[in-house]
N, C-alpha and C positions, 0 to 999 in steps of 0.2 A: 541320539536316542530316536527311535522310530515313532512316528506319529500314530496315535491310537484312533482308529476310525470305526472300529466295531466292538461290540460287546465281547466277541470271541477273542479279540486281541487283548482286551483288558483282562479277561479271565485267564488267558495264557500267562500274562504278566503276574497275576495274583498267584497262580499255581507255582510258577518259578520262584516267587518271593517266599511262599510258604515252604517249598521244598528246601530252599537255602536255609531258612530259619530253623526248620526241624533238624536238618543235618548239623547245623551249628550247635544245637542243643544236645545232640548225641555226644558231643565232646564236652559241653559245659556242665551237664547234669552230674556226671561222675565227680567233678570237683566240688559240687554242692554237697553231695553225699559224704564225701571225705571231710568237708569242713563242718558238717552238722554234728552236734553232740547228742541231741534227743533221738532216742531209738525210733519213735514213731515217725519223726521227720525223715530220718534216714530211710526207713522202709517205704514211706510215701514217695520220696524222690526216686528210689530204686525202682519201684513199681512204675512210676511215670516214665522212667528211662525206657523200659520195655514197651510201653504204649507209644512213646515217641518213635522208636524203631518201627513199630507197626504203622504209624502215621506216615513215615517216609515211604514205606512200601505201598501204602494206600495212594499216596500222591503219585508214585510211579505208575500205578494202575490208572489213576485219573488221566495222567499225561498220555498213556497208551490209548485210552478210550477217546480222548480228544484229538489224537494224532498229532501231538506236540512233544517237544523235549522238555523235561522238567528242569534241566540244567541251563546254565547260561546267565544267571543273575545272582548277585550277592545281596542278601537282605541286610541293608545297612542299619535298619531299625533294630533288628534282633542283635546285631553286632554291638550296638550301643547299649541295649538293655543288658546284654551279657557282661559288658565292661563294667556297668554299674554293679552287677552281681559280684564281679571279681573284687570290686572295692569292699563290698560287704564281707567277703571271705578273707580279706587281708586285715580286717579289724582285729583288735585284741580286747579282751574284757570278759565279763560274766558270760558263761556258755549259754544261758537261757536268753540273754539279750542278743548275743551273736546269732543264735538260732532264729530269733524274731527278725533280725536283719536279713537272713537268708530267705525266710518266708516272704518278706516284703519284696525282695528281688524276684523270687519265684512267682509271686502274684502278678508282678508287672509283666513277666514273660507270658503267663497264662492270658492276661488281658490282651496283650498284643496279638497272640495267636487267635484268640476268640474273635477279635475284630477282623483278622484276615480270613478266617474260615467263614464268618458271616457274610463278608463281602463276596467271596467266591461262590458261596451257596446262592446268594441273590442273583449273581450273573448266570450261574448254571440253571436256575429256575427260568430266567428269561429265555435261555436257549433250549429249554425243555430237555435237558440232558439228565434224564432220570437216574441212570446208574451213577453218574458223577455226583449228583445231589446226595444220594444215599451214602456214598463213600465219605464225602465231605461232612455230612451230618454226623456220621459215626465218630470222626475225629473231633468235631466240635463238641459233642457230648462228653468225650474223654477229657477235653481241655476244661470244660465247665466243671466236671466232677473233680478234677485235680485241683482246681482253684478252691472249690468248696472244702476239700480235704485240708488244704493249707490253712484256710480260715479256721477250721475246727481245731487244728493243732495249735494255731496261734492263740486261740481263746484259752486253751488249756495252759499253754506256756505263760500267758499273761498273768495267770493266777499266782504263779510262783516267781514272777519277775520282780527284782528288787526296785524299789522306788526310794527317792530321797526322803529322809525323815522330816 
């Protein structure tokens, strides 16, 4: 692994990590949609899949602006979070409880992405890369909104979730 000596090198690494993460999600989210029972959860995940595709395109634009390649790194963190989500999808039981498990996995994904975008934005601010900052902030706002939507759906589902007597 190359030594990181500059903020630009670190930003490049963050962009590659985010690009890998978002691409992994374009394959994982459809499985979550298929595994979900609640209509609102299915709709929220489907909508976020489209946002994720836009985020991939945005990261390609960021890479172009920074004159770097977006490819070349596998995001191991997202791979792990997705594997945990696969475990939630493999469970059997009450549909509302299973949906809450999917939401938990989705929330972990969003928090991972939020941390990555916030880091990249901080580095881009240091470099005064105005266009890059704007593109990354747009994706960050989408991730934050997606997480809030999941929280709202979870709150509704929790009202009907069975609890032991």
